[in-house]
C-alpha positions in Angstrom: -88.1 230.6 -81.5 -85.2 228.9 -79.3 -83.5 226.1 -81.5 -84.4 222.4 -79.5 -81.9 220.9 -77.3 -80.5 217.6 -76.4 -81.0 217.7 -72.4 -79.3 214.5 -70.6 -81.0 213.7 -67.1 -77.8 213.3 -64.7 -78.1 211.9 -61.3 -76.2 213.9 -59.2 -76.7 214.8 -55.5 -77.1 211.1 -53.9 -79.7 210.7 -51.3 -77.5 210.8 -48.1 -76.3 214.3 -49.3 -79.9 215.3 -49.7 -80.7 214.2 -46.3 -77.5 216.3 -45.1 -78.6 219.0 -46.8 -82.3 219.6 -45.6 -81.3 218.0 -41.7 -78.5 221.0 -41.7 -81.0 223.8 -43.1 -83.2 222.3 -39.9 -80.5 222.3 -37.7 -79.4 226.1 -38.3 -82.9 227.4 -38.4 -83.3 226.0 -35.0 -79.7 226.8 -33.6 -80.1 230.3 -34.7 -83.5 231.2 -33.5 -83.0 229.8 -30.3 -79.5 231.5 -30.3 -80.7 235.0 -30.6 -83.3 234.2 -27.9 -80.6 233.0 -25.6 -78.5 236.6 -26.2 -81.8 238.6 -26.4 -84.3 236.8 -24.1 -87.7 238.8 -24.3 -89.5 240.3 -21.3 -92.3 237.6 -21.2 -95.0 238.8 -19.0 -96.7 236.2 -17.3 -99.6 235.8 -14.1 -97.9 232.5 -13.1 -94.6 231.7 -11.4 -91.6 231.6 -13.7 -90.3 228.6 -12.4 -93.4 226.6 -14.2 -93.3 228.1 -17.1 -90.0 226.9 -17.9 -90.3 228.7 -21.5 -86.3 229.7 -21.2 -85.4 226.3 -20.5 -87.3 224.8 -23.5 -85.2 227.1 -25.5 -82.0 226.0 -24.2 -82.9 222.5 -24.8 -83.9 223.3 -28.4 -80.5 225.2 -28.9 -78.4 222.4 -27.3 -80.4 219.4 -28.6 -80.2 220.4 -32.0 -76.5 221.4 -31.9 -75.4 217.4 -31.0 -77.8 216.9 -34.4 -75.8 219.4 -36.0 -72.3 217.5 -34.8 -73.7 214.3 -36.0 -75.0 215.3 -39.4 -71.8 217.3 -40.4 -69.7 214.6 -38.8 -71.7 212.3 -41.4 -71.0 214.9 -44.4 -67.2 214.9 -43.7 -67.1 210.8 -44.3 -69.5 210.7 -47.3 -66.6 213.6 -48.5 -64.5 210.4 -49.2 -66.7 207.5 -50.0 -69.5 209.7 -51.5 -69.7 210.1 -55.6 -67.2 212.9 -57.5 -69.9 215.6 -56.7 -69.1 215.3 -52.9 -65.7 214.8 -52.8 -63.8 216.6 -50.6 -60.7 217.4 -53.3 -63.5 219.7 -55.1 -63.3 222.1 -52.0 -60.1 223.1 -52.7 -59.7 225.3 -56.1 -56.1 224.8 -56.5 -56.0 223.4 -60.4 -56.0 225.9 -63.0 -59.5 224.6 -64.2 -60.9 225.0 -60.9 -59.0 229.1 -60.5 -60.5 229.9 -64.1 -63.5 228.5 -63.1 -63.8 230.5 -60.3 -62.8 234.0 -62.0 -65.8 233.3 -64.4 -68.3 233.0 -62.3 -67.2 235.9 -60.2 -67.7 237.6 -63.5 -71.5 236.3 -63.4 -72.4 236.3 -60.4 -70.7 239.0 -58.7 -69.2 242.0 -61.1 -71.9 241.4 -63.6 -69.3 241.6 -66.4 -70.6 238.2 -68.0 -73.8 237.0 -69.2 -72.5 233.9 -70.7 -73.7 231.2 -67.2 -71.1 228.9 -65.8 -72.4 225.4 -66.8 -71.6 222.6 -64.1 -73.0 219.5 -62.9 -71.9 219.6 -59.1 -71.2 222.9 -57.2 -69.1 225.9 -59.3 -65.8 226.0 -58.1 -67.1 228.9 -56.0 -69.4 227.2 -54.4 -67.3 224.6 -53.2 -64.7 227.1 -52.0 -67.3 229.0 -50.3 -69.0 225.5 -48.3 -65.4 224.9 -47.5 -65.7 228.5 -45.5 -68.8 227.8 -44.2 -67.2 224.1 -42.9 -64.5 225.4 -41.0 -67.3 227.9 -39.5 -69.4 225.3 -38.4 -66.1 223.5 -36.9 -65.8 227.2 -34.8 -69.5 227.3 -34.3 -69.2 223.6 -32.6 -66.0 224.2 -30.8 -67.4 227.3 -28.8 -70.6 226.3 -28.3 -69.7 223.1 -26.5 -66.8 225.2 -24.7 -69.5 227.3 -23.5 -71.9 224.5 -22.3 -69.2 222.6 -20.4 -69.3 224.8 -17.2 -73.1 223.4 -16.8 -72.7 219.9 -18.4 -71.7 216.9 -16.6 -71.1 215.1 -20.1 -67.4 214.0 -21.4 -68.2 215.5 -24.8 -68.7 219.4 -24.0 -65.5 219.1 -21.8 -63.1 218.5 -24.8 -63.6 221.9 -25.7 -62.7 223.4 -22.3 -59.5 224.9 -23.6 -61.1 227.4 -26.1 -62.3 229.6 -23.1 -58.4 230.5 -21.9 -57.5 230.8 -25.4 -60.5 233.9 -25.8 -59.7 235.0 -22.3 -63.0 234.7 -21.1 -66.3 232.9 -21.8 -68.0 236.1 -22.5 -65.2 237.3 -25.0 -65.9 233.4 -26.7 -69.8 234.1 -26.4 -69.3 237.5 -28.6 -67.2 235.6 -31.2 -70.1 232.8 -31.1 -73.0 234.9 -31.4 -71.0 236.9 -34.4 -70.6 233.6 -36.4 -74.4 233.6 -35.4 -74.6 236.7 -38.2 -72.3 235.2 -40.5 -74.4 232.0 -41.2 -77.7 234.6 -41.8 -75.6 236.3 -44.1 -74.1 232.9 -46.1 -78.3 231.4 -46.2 -79.6 234.6 -47.5 -77.0 234.9 -50.6 -77.1 230.8 -50.7 -81.3 231.0 -51.4 -80.9 234.4 -53.7 -78.3 232.6 -56.0 -80.1 228.9 -55.7 -82.8 230.8 -57.4 -80.8 232.4 -59.3 -78.9 230.4 -61.4 -82.2 228.0 -61.5 -84.3 230.8 -63.4 -81.1 231.6 -65.9 -79.8 228.0 -66.3 -82.8 226.2 -66.3 -80.8 222.7 -64.9 -83.3 221.9 -62.3 -80.5 223.4 -59.5 -83.8 223.9 -56.9 -85.0 220.4 -57.7 -82.0 218.3 -57.7 -81.4 218.8 -53.6 -85.0 217.0 -53.6 -84.6 214.5 -56.0 -81.0 214.6 -56.7 -81.1 214.6 -60.9 -80.3 217.6 -62.7 -80.7 218.6 -66.4 -77.9 219.8 -69.3 -77.7 219.9 -72.8 -75.2 216.7 -73.5 -72.3 218.9 -75.2 -72.4 221.1 -72.3 -72.0 218.1 -70.0 -69.4 217.1 -72.1 -67.5 220.4 -71.7 -67.9 220.6 -68.2 -66.6 217.4 -67.6 -63.9 217.7 -69.8 -62.8 220.7 -67.8 -61.6 218.3 -65.3 -63.7 219.7 -62.3 -65.7 217.2 -60.1 -64.5 214.7 -62.6 -63.2 211.9 -59.9 -63.7 208.5 -60.6 -67.4 207.6 -60.3 -67.9 205.1 -57.2 -70.3 202.4 -58.3 -73.8 203.0 -56.7 -75.4 200.9 -53.6 -78.7 200.3 -52.7 -78.8 203.6 -50.8 -77.6 206.0 -53.5 -78.3 204.4 -56.6 -81.4 206.1 -58.3 -84.6 204.0 -58.9 -85.5 202.8 -62.5 -88.2 204.9 -64.0 -90.8 202.0 -63.5 -90.6 202.5 -59.5 -90.6 206.5 -59.9 
């Protein structure tokens, strides 16, 4: 029988971060599905006039509306990377310190090479995850810029016109559309790997990785918390909690 462990409950993911995560997930699903339909419109048989059904116009509307929500949500996350707690700070996304680079190698040995069976214990994301999210953030910037650049020719709004410079940079709208569509599949691959690793780490480590993005809490042995915090990773000063971010007392949960 395994020895009992002294676990500590730690509030890691603040409410704004959790809202960002699920809004972002919903937007990616909506943009992915509608984007694929726009690229490959099915030939639906209908006895009425095509103009009366307007199903493809609805698909395009959902795509464009989701894109605006996607941009607003992403902009908020950039803001929260400066004012949020130490686990969400922007500095974590750049693995430049010795401790971060050592953790990158340790995580790769467990998750990719399977040459080690010692899980890397972290309260926030591990360094590989932070670096990966930085990459998806850059991919998001490209998707936003290229998407609105393609939308600019059919819109009179000022916002899409800010990105028209991208079309001549790629030679034509069709060339830009190819790259925009290719990025869709990059997001799909990332999503599959992301979901797999979340369940994998939740099962192997048992620290509440999956439930933490719903309630915000993670669980870890006290000695492992001390060891993880001692590395200096996600070790920026803790910002005092506010009414929006502070966890509720147990009596209110």
